[in-house]
C-alpha positions in Angstrom: -1.0 31.6 -13.5 0.2 31.5 -9.9 -1.1 29.7 -6.9 1.0 29.9 -3.8 0.3 27.7 -0.7 1.3 28.8 2.8 0.5 28.1 6.4 2.2 24.8 7.0 4.3 23.9 10.0 4.9 21.5 12.8 1.9 20.5 14.8 1.2 17.8 17.4 -1.2 15.0 16.7 -4.8 16.2 17.2 -3.8 19.7 16.4 -5.1 22.1 13.7 -3.7 24.2 10.9 -5.2 26.5 8.3 -3.5 26.6 4.9 -3.9 29.5 2.6 -3.6 29.7 -1.2 -3.0 33.0 -2.8 -3.8 33.1 -6.5 -3.2 35.5 -9.5 -3.0 35.5 -13.2 -6.2 33.8 -14.1 -10.0 34.3 -13.8 -10.3 32.9 -10.3 -14.1 32.9 -10.3 -14.3 30.4 -13.2 -12.0 27.7 -11.8 -12.4 24.9 -9.4 -9.5 24.8 -6.9 -8.0 21.9 -5.2 -5.6 21.0 -2.4 -3.2 18.2 -3.1 -0.5 16.6 -1.0 2.6 14.5 -1.4 3.9 12.5 1.5 7.5 11.2 1.5 7.9 8.3 -0.8 4.3 8.5 -2.1 2.6 9.9 -5.2 0.8 13.2 -5.0 -2.9 12.9 -4.2 -5.9 15.1 -4.2 -7.2 16.0 -0.8 -10.0 18.4 -1.3 -11.6 20.4 -4.1 -14.1 23.3 -4.3 -16.1 24.3 -7.3 -16.0 27.6 -9.1 -17.7 30.7 -7.6 -20.9 29.7 -9.3 -20.7 26.2 -7.9 -19.6 25.8 -4.3 -19.7 22.0 -4.2 -16.9 20.5 -2.3 -15.1 17.1 -2.5 -12.9 15.4 0.0 -10.8 12.3 -0.2 -12.1 9.7 2.2 -9.2 9.9 4.7 -9.9 13.6 5.5 -13.7 13.7 5.5 -15.0 15.3 8.7 -11.6 16.7 9.6 -10.7 19.0 6.7 -12.7 21.9 5.3 -12.0 23.7 2.1 -13.4 27.2 1.4 -12.8 30.0 -1.0 -12.9 33.8 -0.7 -13.8 35.1 -4.2 -13.2 38.7 -3.3 -9.7 38.0 -2.2 -9.0 35.2 -4.8 -7.9 32.9 -2.0 -8.7 29.3 -1.0 -8.2 27.9 2.4 -7.9 24.4 3.9 -8.8 24.1 7.5 -7.3 20.9 9.0 -8.4 19.6 12.3 -7.6 16.4 14.2 -4.3 16.1 12.4 -2.6 12.8 12.4 1.0 11.7 11.5 -0.3 10.3 8.2 -1.3 13.8 7.2 2.4 14.8 7.1 3.1 15.9 3.5 3.9 18.8 1.3 0.6 20.5 0.5 -0.1 22.2 -2.8 -3.0 24.2 -4.2 -3.8 24.2 -7.9 -6.6 24.5 -10.3 -8.6 21.4 -10.9 -7.7 19.9 -13.2 -4.2 21.0 -12.2 -1.9 23.1 -14.2 1.8 23.9 -13.5 2.7 23.1 -9.9 3.9 25.8 -7.6 5.8 25.6 -4.4 3.9 23.8 -1.7 3.9 24.1 2.1 5.2 21.4 4.4 2.9 20.1 7.1 4.5 17.9 9.7 2.4 16.2 12.3 4.6 14.8 15.1 4.9 14.7 18.9 
């Protein structure tokens, strides 16, 4: 089972980024997929989640509602996180994983700073 996040970088406050999650080694259609983040000195938290291909329900933590959008491409076995109106408090390493999460892969660093 592999889920690899990418697309992070340095962005100014108010800017946007799109993170991508490439997956392999499991039946993608059957799994809910989530985006998680870990800010410096803080515990990892769930940011957004999307249901399996048969259930496209989405969930967002309160702090990102209206700014972040999670989506999935079942043909490509990918999941995306579109992040708008980024703020310094969004700075973190972002991970994608099944939900509930399995083994953690390498995340991608998002830094929001002027």
